[in-house]
Structures are given as C-alpha cells and as structure tokens.
BALOBA-1460 file (C-alpha; in Angstrom, 3 decimals):
// residues 322
<rec num="1" residu="m" x="-36.145" y="-82.559" z="106.741"/>
<rec num="2" residu="m" x="-33.013" y="-84.451" z="107.853"/>
<rec num="3" residu="k" x="-34.770" y="-85.793" z="110.966"/>
<rec num="4" residu="k" x="-37.538" y="-87.158" z="108.766"/>
<rec num="5" residu="h" x="-34.994" y="-88.809" z="106.471"/>
<rec num="6" residu="w" x="-33.268" y="-90.468" z="109.443"/>
<rec num="7" residu="i" x="-36.609" y="-91.872" z="110.607"/>
<rec num="8" residu="i" x="-37.503" y="-93.126" z="107.113"/>
<rec num="9" residu="c" x="-34.109" y="-94.812" z="106.644"/>
<rec num="10" residu="i" x="-34.246" y="-96.443" z="110.074"/>
<rec num="11" residu="s" x="-37.765" y="-97.706" z="109.308"/>
<rec num="12" residu="i" x="-36.639" y="-99.207" z="106.003"/>
<rec num="13" residu="l" x="-33.645" y="-100.836" z="107.716"/>
<rec num="14" residu="i" x="-35.775" y="-102.307" z="110.513"/>
<rec num="15" residu="s" x="-38.284" y="-103.624" z="107.985"/>
<rec num="16" residu="g" x="-35.462" y="-105.688" z="106.494"/>
<rec num="17" residu="l" x="-34.339" y="-107.231" z="109.765"/>
<rec num="18" residu="f" x="-37.259" y="-109.531" z="110.546"/>
<rec num="19" residu="l" x="-37.683" y="-112.091" z="107.834"/>
<rec num="20" residu="c" x="-38.942" y="-115.581" z="107.233"/>
<rec num="21" residu="g" x="-37.169" y="-118.373" z="105.409"/>
<rec num="22" residu="c" x="-36.116" y="-121.976" z="105.437"/>
<rec num="23" residu="q" x="-33.577" y="-123.455" z="107.800"/>
<rec num="24" residu="q" x="-30.048" y="-122.800" z="106.581"/>
<rec num="25" residu="n" x="-26.785" y="-124.353" z="107.753"/>
<rec num="26" residu="t" x="-24.259" y="-121.741" z="108.863"/>
<rec num="27" residu="t" x="-21.125" y="-121.350" z="110.910"/>
<rec num="28" residu="l" x="-22.854" y="-118.652" z="112.969"/>
<rec num="29" residu="h" x="-25.054" y="-119.544" z="115.901"/>
<rec num="30" residu="k" x="-28.397" y="-118.108" z="116.884"/>
<rec num="31" residu="v" x="-28.217" y="-115.480" z="119.626"/>
<rec num="32" residu="s" x="-31.034" y="-116.759" z="121.795"/>
<rec num="33" residu="k" x="-32.304" y="-114.920" z="124.854"/>
<rec num="34" residu="p" x="-28.838" y="-113.470" z="125.453"/>
<rec num="35" residu="t" x="-29.177" y="-112.291" z="129.055"/>
<rec num="36" residu="k" x="-26.431" y="-114.555" z="130.425"/>
<rec num="37" residu="e" x="-24.268" y="-114.153" z="127.345"/>
<rec num="38" residu="v" x="-24.534" y="-110.366" z="127.370"/>
<rec num="39" residu="v" x="-23.728" y="-110.218" z="131.077"/>
<rec num="40" residu="s" x="-20.732" y="-112.550" z="130.927"/>
<rec num="41" residu="i" x="-19.249" y="-111.120" z="127.760"/>
<rec num="42" residu="g" x="-19.975" y="-107.565" z="128.843"/>
<rec num="43" residu="e" x="-18.282" y="-108.082" z="132.199"/>
<rec num="44" residu="t" x="-15.216" y="-109.452" z="130.441"/>
<rec num="45" residu="l" x="-14.977" y="-106.161" z="128.546"/>
<rec num="46" residu="g" x="-15.745" y="-104.004" z="131.595"/>
<rec num="47" residu="y" x="-19.480" y="-103.380" z="131.069"/>
<rec num="48" residu="h" x="-22.442" y="-104.194" z="133.267"/>
<rec num="49" residu="l" x="-26.029" y="-104.742" z="132.178"/>
<rec num="50" residu="s" x="-28.277" y="-101.807" z="133.078"/>
<rec num="51" residu="e" x="-31.362" y="-102.671" z="131.024"/>
<rec num="52" residu="y" x="-32.586" y="-105.706" z="129.117"/>
<rec num="53" residu="g" x="-35.781" y="-106.835" z="127.462"/>
<rec num="54" residu="r" x="-37.501" y="-108.367" z="124.510"/>
<rec num="55" residu="t" x="-38.551" y="-105.906" z="121.832"/>
<rec num="56" residu="d" x="-41.988" y="-105.620" z="120.273"/>
<rec num="57" residu="y" x="-40.776" y="-106.479" z="116.768"/>
<rec num="58" residu="k" x="-41.633" y="-109.653" z="114.879"/>
<rec num="59" residu="g" x="-39.303" y="-112.595" z="115.383"/>
<rec num="60" residu="d" x="-36.877" y="-113.256" z="118.212"/>
<rec num="61" residu="a" x="-35.561" y="-109.785" z="118.996"/>
<rec num="62" residu="y" x="-33.820" y="-108.665" z="122.157"/>
<rec num="63" residu="s" x="-32.193" y="-105.438" z="123.246"/>
<rec num="64" residu="a" x="-29.738" y="-104.695" z="126.024"/>
<rec num="65" residu="i" x="-28.160" y="-101.502" z="127.273"/>
<rec num="66" residu="l" x="-24.760" y="-101.828" z="128.862"/>
<rec num="67" residu="e" x="-22.829" y="-99.270" z="130.859"/>
<rec num="68" residu="d" x="-19.221" y="-98.861" z="131.901"/>
<rec num="69" residu="d" x="-17.756" y="-97.205" z="135.010"/>
<rec num="70" residu="d" x="-17.796" y="-93.788" z="133.329"/>
<rec num="71" residu="g" x="-21.531" y="-94.005" z="132.784"/>
<rec num="72" residu="k" x="-21.262" y="-94.192" z="128.999"/>
<rec num="73" residu="l" x="-24.008" y="-96.247" z="127.442"/>
<rec num="74" residu="l" x="-23.503" y="-99.007" z="124.919"/>
<rec num="75" residu="v" x="-26.785" y="-99.591" z="123.121"/>
<rec num="76" residu="h" x="-26.809" y="-103.201" z="121.976"/>
<rec num="77" residu="y" x="-29.522" y="-104.774" z="119.866"/>
<rec num="78" residu="t" x="-29.552" y="-108.394" z="118.811"/>
<rec num="79" residu="y" x="-32.069" y="-109.671" z="116.278"/>
<rec num="80" residu="n" x="-32.864" y="-113.252" z="115.344"/>
<rec num="81" residu="m" x="-35.143" y="-113.548" z="112.379"/>
<rec num="82" residu="t" x="-37.459" y="-116.504" z="112.239"/>
<rec num="83" residu="e" x="-36.658" y="-119.943" z="110.881"/>
<rec num="84" residu="g" x="-32.962" y="-120.065" z="110.372"/>
<rec num="85" residu="a" x="-31.547" y="-116.632" z="109.607"/>
<rec num="86" residu="r" x="-28.511" y="-115.487" z="111.594"/>
<rec num="87" residu="f" x="-28.141" y="-111.779" z="112.247"/>
<rec num="88" residu="l" x="-26.541" y="-109.545" z="114.881"/>
<rec num="89" residu="h" x="-26.799" y="-105.753" z="114.982"/>
<rec num="90" residu="m" x="-24.840" y="-103.792" z="117.568"/>
<rec num="91" residu="g" x="-25.631" y="-100.081" z="117.451"/>
<rec num="92" residu="f" x="-23.479" y="-97.678" z="119.429"/>
<rec num="93" residu="f" x="-24.277" y="-94.087" z="118.579"/>
<rec num="94" residu="l" x="-26.837" y="-92.164" z="116.567"/>
<rec num="95" residu="p" x="-27.561" y="-88.455" z="116.377"/>
<rec num="96" residu="p" x="-29.888" y="-87.562" z="119.294"/>
<rec num="97" residu="k" x="-32.676" y="-86.487" z="116.923"/>
<rec num="98" residu="a" x="-32.665" y="-89.878" z="115.214"/>
<rec num="99" residu="t" x="-33.641" y="-92.039" z="118.156"/>
<rec num="100" residu="v" x="-34.482" y="-91.778" z="121.834"/>
<rec num="101" residu="n" x="-32.028" y="-94.606" z="122.513"/>
<rec num="102" residu="s" x="-28.944" y="-92.627" z="121.532"/>
<rec num="103" residu="m" x="-25.873" y="-92.965" z="123.689"/>
<rec num="104" residu="s" x="-25.003" y="-90.023" z="125.870"/>
<rec num="105" residu="k" x="-21.519" y="-90.126" z="124.343"/>
<rec num="106" residu="p" x="-19.961" y="-91.932" z="121.384"/>
<rec num="107" residu="l" x="-17.464" y="-94.698" z="122.029"/>
<rec num="108" residu="e" x="-13.849" y="-93.742" z="122.531"/>
<rec num="109" residu="r" x="-11.580" y="-94.784" z="119.701"/>
<rec num="110" residu="d" x="-9.749" y="-97.381" z="121.816"/>
<rec num="111" residu="q" x="-13.089" y="-99.069" z="122.569"/>
<rec num="112" residu="w" x="-13.902" y="-99.760" z="118.932"/>
<rec num="113" residu="i" x="-11.903" y="-102.961" z="118.609"/>
<rec num="114" residu="e" x="-13.549" y="-104.265" z="121.801"/>
<rec num="115" residu="m" x="-16.903" y="-104.018" z="120.088"/>
<rec num="116" residu="f" x="-15.730" y="-106.202" z="117.200"/>
<rec num="117" residu="t" x="-14.614" y="-108.776" z="119.770"/>
<rec num="118" residu="f" x="-17.993" y="-108.439" z="121.474"/>
<rec num="119" residu="a" x="-19.830" y="-109.032" z="118.187"/>
<rec num="120" residu="d" x="-17.760" y="-112.119" z="117.389"/>
<rec num="121" residu="l" x="-18.405" y="-113.613" z="120.806"/>
<rec num="122" residu="m" x="-22.129" y="-112.961" z="120.596"/>
<rec num="123" residu="i" x="-22.720" y="-114.646" z="117.243"/>
<rec num="124" residu="g" x="-19.863" y="-117.135" z="116.995"/>
<rec num="125" residu="s" x="-17.681" y="-115.522" z="114.358"/>
<rec num="126" residu="s" x="-13.907" y="-115.038" z="114.589"/>
<rec num="127" residu="h" x="-12.945" y="-112.364" z="112.073"/>
<rec num="128" residu="g" x="-13.595" y="-109.201" z="114.093"/>
<rec num="129" residu="e" x="-9.971" y="-108.150" z="114.514"/>
<rec num="130" residu="e" x="-9.273" y="-108.537" z="110.799"/>
<rec num="131" residu="v" x="-12.457" y="-106.674" z="109.864"/>
<rec num="132" residu="y" x="-11.679" y="-103.878" z="112.329"/>
<rec num="133" residu="a" x="-8.247" y="-103.265" z="110.774"/>
<rec num="134" residu="e" x="-9.637" y="-103.231" z="107.240"/>
<rec num="135" residu="a" x="-12.597" y="-101.044" z="108.237"/>
<rec num="136" residu="i" x="-10.325" y="-98.392" z="109.772"/>
<rec num="137" residu="d" x="-8.079" y="-98.426" z="106.715"/>
<rec num="138" residu="y" x="-11.126" y="-98.074" z="104.472"/>
<rec num="139" residu="l" x="-12.521" y="-95.220" z="106.601"/>
<rec num="140" residu="e" x="-9.255" y="-93.276" z="106.390"/>
<rec num="141" residu="k" x="-9.067" y="-93.709" z="102.612"/>
<rec num="142" residu="q" x="-12.684" y="-92.652" z="102.118"/>
<rec num="143" residu="l" x="-12.268" y="-89.548" z="104.260"/>
<rec num="144" residu="k" x="-9.287" y="-88.475" z="102.168"/>
<rec num="145" residu="a" x="-10.920" y="-89.258" z="98.821"/>
<rec num="146" residu="r" x="-14.396" y="-87.820" z="99.083"/>
<rec num="147" residu="p" x="-15.442" y="-84.160" z="98.893"/>
<rec num="148" residu="p" x="-14.830" y="-82.277" z="102.194"/>
<rec num="149" residu="e" x="-18.470" y="-81.195" z="102.475"/>
<rec num="150" residu="t" x="-19.761" y="-84.788" z="102.347"/>
<rec num="151" residu="k" x="-21.422" y="-85.797" z="105.617"/>
<rec num="152" residu="m" x="-22.772" y="-89.180" z="104.512"/>
<rec num="153" residu="p" x="-21.876" y="-92.103" z="106.791"/>
<rec num="154" residu="v" x="-19.021" y="-94.314" z="105.608"/>
<rec num="155" residu="v" x="-20.128" y="-97.957" z="105.313"/>
<rec num="156" residu="f" x="-17.607" y="-100.789" z="105.061"/>
<rec num="157" residu="y" x="-18.631" y="-104.192" z="103.700"/>
<rec num="158" residu="k" x="-16.633" y="-107.394" z="104.095"/>
<rec num="159" residu="k" x="-17.414" y="-110.997" z="103.177"/>
<rec num="160" residu="i" x="-15.225" y="-113.731" z="104.643"/>
<rec num="161" residu="g" x="-16.323" y="-117.197" z="103.600"/>
<rec num="162" residu="e" x="-20.051" y="-117.263" z="104.271"/>
<rec num="163" residu="v" x="-19.979" y="-114.472" z="106.874"/>
<rec num="164" residu="y" x="-20.836" y="-110.858" z="106.068"/>
<rec num="165" residu="y" x="-19.780" y="-107.861" z="108.138"/>
<rec num="166" residu="v" x="-21.260" y="-104.389" z="107.617"/>
<rec num="167" residu="v" x="-19.683" y="-101.546" z="109.618"/>
<rec num="168" residu="g" x="-21.035" y="-97.995" z="109.719"/>
<rec num="169" residu="f" x="-19.199" y="-94.810" z="110.734"/>
<rec num="170" residu="s" x="-20.629" y="-91.318" z="111.138"/>
<rec num="171" residu="t" x="-18.464" y="-88.449" z="109.904"/>
<rec num="172" residu="k" x="-18.344" y="-84.713" z="110.571"/>
<rec num="173" residu="s" x="-15.345" y="-83.833" z="108.437"/>
<rec num="174" residu="n" x="-12.486" y="-85.447" z="106.532"/>
<rec num="175" residu="q" x="-10.621" y="-86.043" z="109.799"/>
<rec num="176" residu="l" x="-10.594" y="-89.491" z="111.391"/>
<rec num="177" residu="d" x="-10.791" y="-88.084" z="114.932"/>
<rec num="178" residu="t" x="-14.248" y="-86.604" z="114.211"/>
<rec num="179" residu="s" x="-15.713" y="-89.970" z="113.128"/>
<rec num="180" residu="n" x="-17.793" y="-92.255" z="115.352"/>
<rec num="181" residu="l" x="-18.521" y="-95.974" z="115.218"/>
<rec num="182" residu="l" x="-22.246" y="-96.294" z="114.478"/>
<rec num="183" residu="y" x="-22.885" y="-100.009" z="114.211"/>
<rec num="184" residu="i" x="-21.511" y="-103.478" z="113.488"/>
<rec num="185" residu="r" x="-23.664" y="-106.072" z="111.762"/>
<rec num="186" residu="v" x="-22.736" y="-109.723" z="111.342"/>
<rec num="187" residu="m" x="-24.770" y="-112.216" z="109.335"/>
<rec num="188" residu="d" x="-24.557" y="-115.252" z="107.068"/>
<rec num="189" residu="t" x="-24.945" y="-115.188" z="103.273"/>
<rec num="190" residu="y" x="-28.507" y="-116.498" z="103.452"/>
<rec num="191" residu="t" x="-29.522" y="-113.656" z="105.751"/>
<rec num="192" residu="y" x="-27.678" y="-111.023" z="103.732"/>
<rec num="193" residu="e" x="-29.582" y="-111.976" z="100.587"/>
<rec num="194" residu="l" x="-32.878" y="-111.885" z="102.505"/>
<rec num="195" residu="i" x="-32.115" y="-108.425" z="103.845"/>
<rec num="196" residu="i" x="-31.329" y="-107.070" z="100.370"/>
<rec num="197" residu="r" x="-34.670" y="-108.421" z="99.149"/>
<rec num="198" residu="e" x="-36.647" y="-107.013" z="102.059"/>
<rec num="199" residu="r" x="-34.978" y="-103.601" z="101.836"/>
<rec num="200" residu="k" x="-35.891" y="-103.539" z="98.150"/>
<rec num="201" residu="n" x="-39.499" y="-104.372" z="99.031"/>
<rec num="202" residu="a" x="-39.575" y="-101.637" z="101.690"/>
<rec num="203" residu="w" x="-38.158" y="-99.104" z="99.228"/>
<rec num="204" residu="l" x="-40.796" y="-100.007" z="96.636"/>
<rec num="205" residu="r" x="-43.514" y="-99.622" z="99.268"/>
<rec num="206" residu="y" x="-42.126" y="-96.196" z="100.129"/>
<rec num="207" residu="l" x="-42.207" y="-95.168" z="96.466"/>
<rec num="208" residu="s" x="-45.798" y="-96.387" z="96.248"/>
<rec num="209" residu="n" x="-46.706" y="-94.267" z="99.260"/>
<rec num="210" residu="m" x="-45.070" y="-91.308" z="97.502"/>
<rec num="211" residu="e" x="-47.382" y="-92.089" z="94.547"/>
<rec num="212" residu="k" x="-44.507" y="-92.899" z="92.210"/>
<rec num="213" residu="e" x="-45.013" y="-95.205" z="89.262"/>
<rec num="214" residu="e" x="-44.412" y="-98.888" z="89.954"/>
<rec num="215" residu="a" x="-41.246" y="-100.621" z="88.794"/>
<rec num="216" residu="f" x="-41.628" y="-102.409" z="85.463"/>
<rec num="217" residu="s" x="-39.461" y="-104.975" z="83.697"/>
<rec num="218" residu="i" x="-37.486" y="-103.967" z="80.633"/>
<rec num="219" residu="t" x="-34.483" y="-105.126" z="78.609"/>
<rec num="220" residu="v" x="-31.249" y="-103.319" z="77.862"/>
<rec num="221" residu="d" x="-31.914" y="-103.030" z="74.125"/>
<rec num="222" residu="v" x="-34.987" y="-100.814" z="74.580"/>
<rec num="223" residu="i" x="-34.248" y="-98.851" z="77.749"/>
<rec num="224" residu="g" x="-32.915" y="-95.961" z="75.669"/>
<rec num="225" residu="t" x="-36.376" y="-95.485" z="74.124"/>
<rec num="226" residu="l" x="-38.010" y="-94.575" z="77.445"/>
<rec num="227" residu="e" x="-39.560" y="-91.151" z="77.863"/>
<rec num="228" residu="p" x="-39.398" y="-89.142" z="81.101"/>
<rec num="229" residu="p" x="-42.248" y="-89.883" z="83.530"/>
<rec num="230" residu="i" x="-45.205" y="-87.530" z="83.751"/>
<rec num="231" residu="e" x="-43.929" y="-86.350" z="87.127"/>
<rec num="232" residu="g" x="-40.323" y="-86.420" z="88.306"/>
<rec num="233" residu="k" x="-37.294" y="-87.352" z="86.229"/>
<rec num="234" residu="y" x="-36.688" y="-91.063" z="86.930"/>
<rec num="235" residu="q" x="-38.269" y="-94.189" z="85.525"/>
<rec num="236" residu="i" x="-38.160" y="-97.137" z="87.949"/>
<rec num="237" residu="v" x="-37.166" y="-100.231" z="85.998"/>
<rec num="238" residu="k" x="-36.124" y="-103.824" z="86.640"/>
<rec num="239" residu="i" x="-33.608" y="-105.563" z="84.389"/>
<rec num="240" residu="k" x="-32.737" y="-109.226" z="84.862"/>
<rec num="241" residu="g" x="-29.079" y="-109.723" z="84.101"/>
<rec num="242" residu="r" x="-25.501" y="-109.836" z="85.331"/>
<rec num="243" residu="i" x="-23.156" y="-107.068" z="86.440"/>
<rec num="244" residu="k" x="-19.456" y="-107.222" z="85.613"/>
<rec num="245" residu="n" x="-16.321" y="-105.110" z="85.869"/>
<rec num="246" residu="p" x="-17.182" y="-102.724" z="88.740"/>
<rec num="247" residu="d" x="-14.461" y="-100.077" z="88.952"/>
<rec num="248" residu="a" x="-13.151" y="-97.863" z="91.775"/>
<rec num="249" residu="s" x="-15.527" y="-95.997" z="94.069"/>
<rec num="250" residu="n" x="-16.828" y="-92.529" z="93.381"/>
<rec num="251" residu="y" x="-19.467" y="-90.292" z="94.995"/>
<rec num="252" residu="l" x="-22.862" y="-89.278" z="93.706"/>
<rec num="253" residu="e" x="-23.711" y="-85.601" z="93.398"/>
<rec num="254" residu="g" x="-26.334" y="-83.368" z="91.854"/>
<rec num="255" residu="f" x="-29.355" y="-84.679" z="93.783"/>
<rec num="256" residu="t" x="-32.024" y="-82.148" z="94.693"/>
<rec num="257" residu="e" x="-34.199" y="-81.958" z="97.813"/>
<rec num="258" residu="e" x="-36.952" y="-83.556" z="95.734"/>
<rec num="259" residu="d" x="-34.672" y="-86.489" z="94.877"/>
<rec num="260" residu="e" x="-33.902" y="-86.951" z="98.564"/>
<rec num="261" residu="r" x="-37.542" y="-86.867" z="99.555"/>
<rec num="262" residu="d" x="-39.001" y="-88.820" z="96.630"/>
<rec num="263" residu="y" x="-36.379" y="-91.550" z="96.167"/>
<rec num="264" residu="l" x="-34.279" y="-91.528" z="99.380"/>
<rec num="265" residu="l" x="-31.115" y="-90.419" z="97.597"/>
<rec num="266" residu="w" x="-28.300" y="-88.325" z="99.023"/>
<rec num="267" residu="n" x="-25.295" y="-86.536" z="97.625"/>
<rec num="268" residu="g" x="-22.174" y="-88.356" z="98.762"/>
<rec num="269" residu="m" x="-23.572" y="-91.885" z="98.335"/>
<rec num="270" residu="e" x="-20.754" y="-94.180" z="97.281"/>
<rec num="271" residu="y" x="-21.065" y="-95.968" z="93.960"/>
<rec num="272" residu="r" x="-19.076" y="-97.881" z="91.355"/>
<rec num="273" residu="t" x="-19.397" y="-97.778" z="87.583"/>
<rec num="274" residu="a" x="-20.053" y="-101.214" z="86.078"/>
<rec num="275" residu="t" x="-21.496" y="-102.962" z="83.025"/>
<rec num="276" residu="l" x="-24.926" y="-104.595" z="83.153"/>
<rec num="277" residu="y" x="-25.540" y="-107.438" z="80.682"/>
<rec num="278" residu="d" x="-28.773" y="-109.171" z="79.757"/>
<rec num="279" residu="n" x="-29.590" y="-111.412" z="76.779"/>
<rec num="280" residu="t" x="-30.229" y="-108.357" z="74.566"/>
<rec num="281" residu="g" x="-27.075" y="-106.326" z="75.140"/>
<rec num="282" residu="s" x="-25.148" y="-104.296" z="77.719"/>
<rec num="283" residu="m" x="-25.196" y="-100.844" z="79.294"/>
<rec num="284" residu="t" x="-23.039" y="-98.843" z="81.680"/>
<rec num="285" residu="v" x="-24.634" y="-98.285" z="85.089"/>
<rec num="286" residu="a" x="-23.795" y="-96.693" z="88.422"/>
<rec num="287" residu="l" x="-23.968" y="-99.321" z="91.176"/>
<rec num="288" residu="i" x="-24.566" y="-98.334" z="94.815"/>
<rec num="289" residu="n" x="-21.756" y="-99.891" z="96.828"/>
<rec num="290" residu="t" x="-22.560" y="-103.107" z="98.721"/>
<rec num="291" residu="s" x="-20.592" y="-106.133" z="99.822"/>
<rec num="292" residu="l" x="-21.842" y="-108.200" z="96.891"/>
<rec num="293" residu="h" x="-18.533" y="-109.362" z="95.447"/>
<rec num="294" residu="r" x="-17.801" y="-109.902" z="91.758"/>
<rec num="295" residu="a" x="-18.947" y="-113.518" z="91.748"/>
<rec num="296" residu="a" x="-22.282" y="-112.604" z="93.356"/>
<rec num="297" residu="l" x="-22.860" y="-109.699" z="90.969"/>
<rec num="298" residu="a" x="-22.070" y="-111.995" z="88.041"/>
<rec num="299" residu="q" x="-25.020" y="-114.196" z="89.024"/>
<rec num="300" residu="e" x="-28.283" y="-113.499" z="87.234"/>
<rec num="301" residu="r" x="-30.162" y="-111.053" z="89.458"/>
<rec num="302" residu="s" x="-33.050" y="-108.626" z="89.236"/>
<rec num="303" residu="h" x="-31.516" y="-105.152" z="89.222"/>
<rec num="304" residu="y" x="-33.795" y="-102.330" z="90.375"/>
<rec num="305" residu="i" x="-32.721" y="-99.164" z="88.634"/>
<rec num="306" residu="l" x="-33.540" y="-95.467" z="88.706"/>
<rec num="307" residu="y" x="-33.211" y="-94.526" z="85.048"/>
<rec num="308" residu="d" x="-32.936" y="-90.927" z="83.859"/>
<rec num="309" residu="p" x="-34.149" y="-90.888" z="80.205"/>
<rec num="310" residu="i" x="-32.908" y="-87.340" z="79.621"/>
<rec num="311" residu="e" x="-29.329" y="-88.110" z="80.664"/>
<rec num="312" residu="d" x="-29.508" y="-91.796" z="79.643"/>
<rec num="313" residu="k" x="-28.113" y="-92.834" z="83.046"/>
<rec num="314" residu="g" x="-29.065" y="-95.734" z="85.287"/>
<rec num="315" residu="l" x="-28.448" y="-96.033" z="89.037"/>
<rec num="316" residu="v" x="-28.691" y="-99.607" z="90.393"/>
<rec num="317" residu="l" x="-29.991" y="-99.473" z="93.961"/>
<rec num="318" residu="f" x="-30.755" y="-103.174" z="94.571"/>
<rec num="319" residu="s" x="-29.471" y="-106.395" z="92.977"/>
<rec num="320" residu="v" x="-31.680" y="-109.233" z="94.167"/>
<rec num="321" residu="l" x="-31.816" y="-112.996" z="93.659"/>
<rec num="322" residu="e" x="-35.412" y="-113.650" z="92.621"/>
C-alpha cells in the first residue's frame, strides 16, 4: 500500500512540473542543457559527473547523476518548463521502493549546506545559506512538536522576494540525526502558481479515476446544508474567496486507509486553522501548509476543499488563482 502511495504522489508531483505559460520576467535564469554547468559546479564541490542525459518528459528536462570519491550518488534533476517558467528540482534520497534512481546512501549532514549552494549556482539565486539555516531550525521544531509516531516528511517553504524554496526532509523518528535531506526546489512566483494549479488538476484527475464525484462550486452560506455523499464521507467543493488569519501549525489525524487511498490523505499532514471569507459569509477551515504567505492567501482564489458534512469540517487542499 505505501509503495503504491509513493508512486501516486510522485506521479502527481511530476505532472505539475512540466507546464506551459507566457514569458515571465524573473531574477532566476533558465537552466539550459546544464552539462558544462553541472560538471564545473560539481567539481567545485568535489563531485564528478557519472551519468547525464535528457529525460523523456515534456519540456526541457535534464537529469544528471554525480558521484563523490566515496562512491555516494547525488541524483540531480533539473527541469525547465516551456515558455518562461523557472524551476529547479534537486533530489537526493528516496526510499529504495519509491524509485529505481535512489541513492545508495543518503547525504551526510555536513553535505546538506553544499547542496543549497549547488542549487543557487544552478539557477541563479543567492539565498541558499539563509534558507538552509531556517530549514534546519524548522525541522528541529517540527520533530519536537509533532507526535512521535508521525513518519510524514517535513516540508519547509520559504518565499524571498519573488523566489520560492521548498525543502523536503524524510524522518524516521523525532531525532534530527535520523532525518535525511530529500530534495530542494527553487522557482519563481509565476512557476509556483502554475505548479499549484497543475497539482490541483492532477489531484482532480486522480479523484475522477477513483470514481469520486466531481468538485462543484458553492458558497459559504449554504455549505452547512450539504448532505454526505452516496459513497464516502467527503464532498469535494470549490469556494471562491479569501483566507485570513492562519494560526500555528498542527497535525492531521484520524484518517483511515480508505481516506489515504481515495483522497491521498495521510495522518501527520501539517495544517493551519484559518478563516475563509466569500461574499456570503465566513467559515473556519483547516489549511494544508504551503508557502503561500498571508498576502497571497488574502487574494481571491479558488479553494478546493474536502468537506465533511457530518462533522461540518472543511480541509483546504489547494488555493489557486483562476
């Protein structure tokens, strides 16, 4: 079951990485055919290129595998989506059952900051050291705060100017020394918004394949009148409005195996409680944690919500500019 979930989540992520859009000005540069760049930057950090090639995905997409003197592999993927988007994904370690490209060993802790430097050099950003320090601090706080049995990855989001960083860590316990650096992603605001939209579309396609009812638009004033669906316990609704006053993080619990399979939900997912407003009223919602800051959430967006009519609770999974 878990292997299947890893594959589904990776598929949904990949589906959001190759997008189309209009040309957008950005401080980040396009990582184009990065053979020379990967070699020169990698050598500076003590790595040599052992494998390189263009992937079969849509858009400009390249992958490179680098190796150090100890034989440890650094799996490096760089994606350039078509027509203007700027995106870099560097993946370092995944559970062996999740992908055939897993590293033989995770990165050592003292190598982590090097990877932030590597990412900055590849895409033209300059905030890696700052993001690294904040990401480690966030990881330590999350490990202390969440339930000991939680095995969900810890994901850190940071927006600096028009540049987004997303950093993922795997965890085996509440101890920092059992955590591994999974990936670093760097992108511009334009690309981040596109990815949110495409991940939402991929999730809706997955629900359709699971023969769930399609999302429908509704307003806050009447959501409380909804009845439970014929099958399952969630209605899938879209409310156009603004989210304000997100509070401190907490962790979801109480999901069943059916919830995991049917809606791609896991116990231990991080969320914040917030207030959703539309032109008919307001309601309290749980908001899956993302790097959308208060100003972005306060924009009018389409919020895709799993609503439980029995408990009168809404879980916002995607907040999209449409």
